[in-house]
C-alpha positions as CSV (number, residue, x, y, z in Angstrom):
1,X,-126.3,115.5,19.0
2,X,-125.7,112.8,16.4
3,X,-126.1,115.5,13.7
4,X,-123.5,117.8,15.3
5,X,-121.0,114.9,15.7
6,X,-121.3,113.9,12.1
7,X,-120.6,117.5,11.0
8,X,-117.6,117.7,13.3
9,X,-116.1,114.4,11.8
10,X,-116.8,115.7,8.3
11,X,-115.0,118.9,9.0
12,X,-112.0,117.0,10.4
13,X,-111.8,114.9,7.3
14,X,-111.8,117.9,5.0
15,X,-109.3,119.8,7.2
16,X,-105.9,120.4,5.5
17,X,-102.9,118.6,6.9
18,X,-100.4,120.7,8.8
19,X,-97.3,121.6,6.7
20,X,-94.3,119.5,7.7
21,X,-92.1,122.6,8.5
22,X,-94.5,123.5,11.3
23,X,-94.1,120.0,12.9
24,X,-91.1,120.2,15.3
25,X,-90.3,116.5,15.0
26,X,-90.2,116.5,11.2
27,X,-88.4,119.8,11.1
28,X,-85.7,118.4,13.5
29,X,-85.2,115.4,11.2
30,X,-84.9,117.6,8.2
31,X,-82.3,119.8,9.8
32,X,-80.3,116.8,10.8
33,X,-80.4,115.5,7.2
34,X,-79.3,118.9,5.9
35,X,-76.4,119.1,8.4
36,X,-75.3,115.5,7.6
37,X,-75.4,116.4,3.9
38,X,-73.3,119.5,4.4
39,X,-70.7,117.6,6.5
40,X,-70.6,114.9,3.8
41,X,-70.0,117.4,1.0
42,X,-67.2,119.1,3.0
43,X,-65.5,115.8,3.7
44,X,-65.9,114.8,0.0
45,X,-64.3,118.1,-1.1
46,X,-61.4,117.8,1.3
47,X,-60.6,114.2,0.4
48,X,-61.0,114.6,-3.3
49,X,-58.9,117.8,-3.2
50,X,-56.2,116.1,-1.2
51,X,-56.0,113.1,-3.5
52,X,-55.9,115.4,-6.6
53,X,-53.0,117.4,-5.1
54,X,-51.1,114.3,-4.1
55,X,-51.5,112.9,-7.6
56,X,-50.4,116.2,-9.2
57,X,-47.2,116.1,-7.1
58,X,-46.8,112.4,-7.8
59,X,-46.8,111.5,-4.1
60,X,-47.8,107.9,-3.4
61,X,-50.8,107.2,-1.1
62,X,-51.9,104.2,0.8
63,X,-50.4,102.0,3.4
64,X,-48.2,99.8,1.3
65,X,-45.2,101.4,3.0
66,X,-46.0,99.4,6.2
67,X,-44.6,96.2,4.5
68,X,-41.3,97.8,3.6
69,X,-38.0,97.6,5.6
70,X,-37.8,100.3,8.3
71,X,-34.0,100.6,8.3
72,X,-33.8,102.4,11.7
73,X,-33.1,101.2,15.2
74,X,-35.4,101.7,18.2
75,X,-33.6,102.0,21.6
76,X,-36.3,100.2,23.7
77,X,-38.6,97.4,22.7
78,X,-40.8,94.9,24.5
79,X,-40.6,92.6,21.5
80,X,-37.8,91.5,19.2
81,X,-36.9,94.3,16.7
82,X,-34.0,95.3,14.5
83,X,-33.6,97.7,11.6
84,X,-34.4,94.9,9.0
85,X,-38.0,94.7,10.3
86,X,-40.9,96.4,8.6
87,X,-42.4,99.7,9.4
88,X,-45.5,97.9,10.7
89,X,-43.4,96.1,13.3
90,X,-41.7,99.4,14.2
91,X,-45.0,101.0,14.8
92,X,-46.1,98.1,17.0
93,X,-43.0,98.6,19.0
94,X,-43.8,102.2,19.5
95,X,-47.4,101.4,20.5
96,X,-46.3,98.9,23.0
97,X,-43.8,101.4,24.5
98,X,-46.7,103.9,24.9
99,X,-48.9,101.2,26.5
100,X,-46.0,100.3,28.9
101,X,-45.5,103.9,30.2
102,X,-49.2,104.7,30.2
103,X,-50.2,101.5,32.1
104,X,-47.5,101.8,34.8
105,X,-48.1,105.5,35.0
106,X,-51.8,105.2,35.6
107,X,-51.5,102.5,38.3
108,X,-48.9,104.5,40.3
109,X,-50.7,107.8,39.7
110,X,-54.0,106.5,41.1
111,X,-52.2,105.1,44.2
112,X,-50.1,108.3,44.8
113,X,-53.0,110.7,44.0
114,X,-55.3,108.8,46.3
115,X,-52.7,109.0,49.1
116,X,-52.1,112.7,48.6
117,X,-55.8,113.5,48.3
118,X,-56.5,111.8,51.7
119,X,-53.5,113.5,53.2
120,X,-54.9,116.8,52.0
121,X,-57.9,116.3,54.3
122,X,-55.7,115.1,57.3
123,X,-56.3,116.8,60.7
124,X,-52.5,117.0,61.0
125,X,-51.6,120.5,60.0
126,X,-48.2,119.7,58.6
127,X,-49.3,116.7,56.5
128,X,-52.3,118.7,55.1
129,X,-50.1,121.7,54.2
130,X,-47.4,119.5,52.6
131,X,-50.1,117.8,50.4
132,X,-51.5,121.2,49.5
133,X,-48.1,122.6,48.6
134,X,-47.4,119.5,46.4
135,X,-50.7,119.9,44.6
136,X,-50.2,123.6,44.0
137,X,-46.6,123.3,42.9
138,X,-47.1,120.4,40.5
139,X,-50.3,121.8,38.9
140,X,-48.7,125.2,38.1
141,X,-45.7,123.8,36.2
142,X,-46.3,122.5,32.6
143,X,-45.8,118.8,32.2
144,X,-43.3,119.4,29.4
145,X,-41.1,121.5,31.6
146,X,-41.2,118.7,34.2
147,X,-40.1,116.2,31.6
148,X,-37.1,118.3,30.7
149,X,-36.3,118.7,34.4
150,X,-36.2,115.0,35.1
151,X,-34.4,114.3,31.9
152,X,-31.7,116.8,32.9
153,X,-31.5,115.2,36.4
154,X,-30.6,111.9,34.9
155,X,-28.1,113.2,32.3
156,X,-26.5,116.1,34.1
157,X,-26.4,115.1,37.8
158,X,-26.0,111.4,37.8
159,X,-22.5,109.9,37.4
160,X,-21.2,107.7,34.5
161,X,-21.5,103.9,34.7
162,X,-18.0,103.6,36.1
163,X,-19.0,105.8,39.1
164,X,-22.6,104.6,39.3
165,X,-24.5,104.8,42.5
166,X,-25.0,101.4,44.2
167,X,-27.7,101.8,46.8
168,X,-28.0,98.0,47.2
169,X,-26.4,94.8,45.8
170,X,-27.0,94.5,42.0
171,X,-28.8,97.9,41.7
172,X,-27.1,100.8,40.0
173,X,-28.1,104.3,39.2
174,X,-26.2,106.3,36.6
175,X,-26.8,108.5,33.5
176,X,-27.6,105.3,31.6
177,X,-30.6,104.8,33.8
178,X,-31.6,102.4,36.5
179,X,-30.0,99.0,36.2
180,X,-31.2,96.2,38.4
181,X,-31.2,92.4,38.5
182,X,-34.1,90.3,37.3
183,X,-35.0,86.7,37.9
184,X,-33.8,84.3,35.3
185,X,-36.7,82.4,33.6
186,X,-37.5,78.9,34.9
187,X,-40.4,76.6,33.6
188,X,-41.7,76.5,37.2
189,X,-42.7,80.2,37.0
190,X,-45.4,79.3,34.5
191,X,-47.2,77.2,37.2
192,X,-46.6,79.9,39.8
193,X,-48.3,82.4,37.4
194,X,-51.2,80.0,36.9
195,X,-51.5,79.7,40.7
196,X,-51.7,83.4,41.0
197,X,-54.4,83.6,38.4
198,X,-56.3,80.9,40.2
199,X,-55.9,82.8,43.5
200,X,-57.4,85.9,41.8
201,X,-60.5,83.9,40.9
202,X,-60.7,82.5,44.4
203,X,-60.5,86.0,45.8
204,X,-63.3,87.2,43.5
205,X,-65.5,84.4,44.6
206,X,-64.6,84.9,48.2
207,X,-65.6,88.6,48.1
208,X,-68.9,87.8,46.5
209,X,-69.6,85.1,49.1
210,X,-68.6,87.3,52.0
211,X,-70.8,90.2,50.8
212,X,-73.8,87.8,50.4
213,X,-73.1,86.3,53.9
214,X,-73.0,89.8,55.5
215,X,-76.2,90.8,53.8
216,X,-78.0,87.7,55.0
217,X,-76.5,87.3,58.6
218,X,-74.9,90.7,59.3
219,X,-71.6,88.9,60.1
220,X,-68.4,90.2,58.6
221,X,-65.6,88.1,57.2
222,X,-61.8,89.1,57.1
223,X,-61.8,89.3,53.3
224,X,-58.6,91.4,53.1
225,X,-56.4,89.2,55.2
226,X,-57.7,86.0,53.6
227,X,-57.4,87.4,50.1
228,X,-53.8,88.6,50.8
229,X,-53.0,85.1,52.1
230,X,-54.4,83.5,48.9
231,X,-52.7,85.9,46.5
232,X,-49.3,85.4,48.3
233,X,-49.6,81.9,49.8
234,X,-50.9,79.9,46.9
235,X,-48.2,80.9,44.4
236,X,-45.6,80.6,47.1
237,X,-46.8,77.1,47.9
238,X,-46.6,76.1,44.3
239,X,-43.1,77.6,44.0
240,X,-41.9,75.7,47.0
241,X,-43.5,72.4,45.9
242,X,-41.6,72.7,42.6
243,X,-38.2,73.0,44.4
244,X,-38.1,76.7,45.0
245,X,-36.1,77.5,41.8
246,X,-34.6,81.0,42.0
247,X,-31.6,82.7,40.3
248,X,-31.0,86.3,39.5
249,X,-29.4,87.8,36.4
250,X,-27.3,90.4,38.2
251,X,-25.9,93.3,36.1
252,X,-22.1,93.7,35.9
253,X,-20.0,96.6,34.7
254,X,-18.1,95.5,31.6
255,X,-16.2,98.2,29.7
256,X,-18.2,101.4,29.6
257,X,-21.6,99.9,30.3
258,X,-23.4,97.3,32.3
259,X,-24.3,93.8,31.0
260,X,-27.1,91.6,32.3
261,X,-30.1,92.5,34.4
262,X,-32.6,95.0,33.0
263,X,-32.2,98.7,32.4
264,X,-34.8,101.4,32.7
265,X,-33.6,104.1,30.4
266,X,-33.3,107.8,31.5
267,X,-35.9,108.7,28.8
268,X,-38.4,106.2,30.3
269,X,-37.7,107.2,33.9
270,X,-38.0,110.9,33.1
271,X,-41.2,110.4,31.2
272,X,-42.7,108.2,33.9
273,X,-41.7,110.5,36.7
274,X,-43.0,113.6,35.0
275,X,-46.3,112.1,34.0
276,X,-46.9,110.5,37.5
277,X,-46.0,113.5,39.6
278,X,-47.9,115.9,37.3
279,X,-51.1,113.9,37.0
280,X,-51.1,112.7,40.6
281,X,-51.7,116.4,41.7
282,X,-54.9,116.5,39.7
283,X,-56.0,113.0,40.9
284,X,-55.5,114.2,44.5
285,X,-57.9,117.0,44.0
286,X,-60.4,114.6,42.4
287,X,-60.1,112.3,45.4
288,X,-60.4,115.2,47.9
289,X,-63.5,116.5,46.2
290,X,-65.1,113.0,46.1
291,X,-64.5,112.5,49.8
292,X,-65.8,115.9,50.8
293,X,-69.0,115.2,48.7
294,X,-70.0,112.6,51.3
295,X,-72.0,114.3,54.1
296,X,-70.5,114.5,57.6
297,X,-73.5,112.6,59.0
298,X,-72.2,109.4,57.2
299,X,-68.9,109.7,59.0
300,X,-70.5,110.4,62.4
301,X,-73.0,107.5,62.0
302,X,-70.1,105.1,61.2
303,X,-68.1,106.3,64.1
304,X,-71.1,105.8,66.4
305,X,-71.1,102.2,65.4
306,X,-67.6,101.8,66.7
307,X,-65.8,101.6,63.4
308,X,-62.2,102.7,63.4
309,X,-61.2,105.7,61.2
310,X,-59.5,103.5,58.6
311,X,-62.7,101.3,58.4
312,X,-64.9,104.4,58.1
313,X,-62.8,105.6,55.1
314,X,-62.7,102.2,53.4
315,X,-66.2,100.9,54.1
316,X,-68.3,104.1,54.3
317,X,-66.7,107.1,52.7
318,X,-64.8,105.8,49.7
319,X,-67.6,103.6,48.3
320,X,-69.9,106.6,48.3
321,X,-67.2,109.0,47.0
322,X,-66.4,106.7,44.0
323,X,-69.5,107.8,42.1
324,X,-68.1,111.4,42.2
325,X,-64.4,110.4,41.8
326,X,-64.6,108.0,38.8
327,X,-65.8,110.3,36.0
328,X,-63.0,113.0,36.5
329,X,-60.5,110.3,37.3
330,X,-61.2,108.8,33.9
331,X,-60.4,112.1,32.3
332,X,-57.1,112.3,34.2
333,X,-56.2,108.7,33.0
334,X,-56.9,109.8,29.4
335,X,-54.8,113.0,29.9
336,X,-51.8,110.9,31.2
337,X,-52.1,108.6,28.1
338,X,-52.3,111.5,25.7
339,X,-49.5,113.5,27.5
340,X,-47.2,110.5,26.9
341,X,-47.0,111.7,23.3
342,X,-44.6,114.4,24.7
343,X,-42.1,111.6,24.9
344,X,-40.8,112.7,21.5
345,X,-39.3,115.8,23.2
346,X,-36.9,113.7,25.4
347,X,-36.2,110.9,22.9
348,X,-38.3,108.1,24.3
349,X,-39.5,105.9,21.4
350,X,-43.2,106.0,21.9
351,X,-45.7,105.6,19.1
352,X,-45.6,109.3,18.1
353,X,-41.8,109.3,17.9
354,X,-41.7,106.1,15.8
355,X,-44.5,107.4,13.6
356,X,-42.6,110.7,13.0
357,X,-39.5,108.8,12.0
358,X,-41.6,106.7,9.6
359,X,-43.2,109.9,8.1
360,X,-39.8,111.5,7.6
361,X,-38.5,108.4,5.8
362,X,-41.5,107.6,3.7
363,X,-43.2,110.9,3.1
364,X,-46.5,109.4,4.0
365,X,-47.6,112.2,6.3
366,X,-51.3,111.9,5.9
367,X,-51.3,108.1,6.6
368,X,-48.8,108.6,9.5
369,X,-50.9,111.2,11.2
370,X,-54.1,109.1,10.6
371,X,-52.4,106.2,12.3
372,X,-51.5,108.3,15.3
373,X,-55.1,109.5,15.6
374,X,-56.5,106.0,15.3
375,X,-54.1,104.6,17.9
376,X,-54.7,107.2,20.5
377,X,-58.4,107.0,19.8
378,X,-58.3,103.3,20.5
379,X,-56.3,103.9,23.7
380,X,-58.8,106.5,24.9
381,X,-61.9,104.5,24.0
382,X,-60.5,101.4,25.7
383,X,-59.8,103.3,28.9
384,X,-63.2,104.9,28.8
385,X,-65.0,101.6,28.2
386,X,-63.2,100.0,31.2
387,X,-63.8,102.9,33.5
388,X,-67.5,103.1,32.5
389,X,-67.9,99.4,33.2
390,X,-66.2,99.9,36.6
391,X,-68.4,102.9,37.3
392,X,-71.5,100.8,36.7
393,X,-70.1,98.0,38.9
394,X,-69.5,100.2,41.9
395,X,-72.3,102.6,41.7
396,X,-74.8,102.8,44.6
397,X,-78.2,101.1,43.9
398,X,-80.8,103.5,45.2
399,X,-84.0,102.0,46.6
């Protein structure tokens, strides 16, 4: 036995090693290196060829143009801007305009889409059919056509400022947009805002405490009502303690336009309406599919415990449906943000519109397009990162 074992070991020592191309792991690494090398060569060829062509045509490259004077106006801006500012500031204005319409659009779209998705499953025949008709109608019309439609509604059907519609005091609707009053700033509002932030932290702590208490004792706590009281009552108490300062900057018609208040331009309103109504139809289908993914036994078990239909939906159905809803909902949020680039078609000064103007004036097309790609990549990655965090936060922990 000992002799046979020694012969076997000797044979193993003199056995030739297996060629690396027959090892699947080594072969996979080699293929990846080769592919990476080919991609690198293609990128080097494209970049070097582009640089050579630009030099041959004596076209300047780089981002030095960002520090030069823009010399063009922007109709809407969240920060101070005029034509004497730099291209960099103009691009920041465009990016902020994109963030504004995307953020407001996402919030309203999620609320509207959730409502329509739940209505689609209603036992009421009329409500269910109306929701289905809305979804079918909005999904079948391209979003760009919807933007043109709403833009035409504002400019072709609404009256001029002198004949503006006045549905309530201080609010006017005309072909210049929606003009409405805004509160004039007062130092007390800073403390009201801080009180609201403090109330948010208190609500967060209250929810954690109520969940832990329910797990330990089985007793529920009216979290929603108490949270609503904190979010409204605490800032209101601070506002009243500081003397209840309040004054409105009411718009007034002077000449051919309104002065004072704030104005939501027709371009912004048309873009916002188009994006919301179009994307909400897809969100509604996502919500409907998520709710239907929860088995009927869950609903029946909840009803047998004496929970009301609203409680069943809020406490049993939606928490389980979220794991199905969130991934496609994230895609719809990204679609809304990217579709906002169609604003250039109706004249809203978003980032793409400002970047196009910059490209036309400077000739820096490659740099301009690269900036557009980077900015929208940042928006998309930021939204995806937040939704992935939220998805992990609400996912069900299986035992």
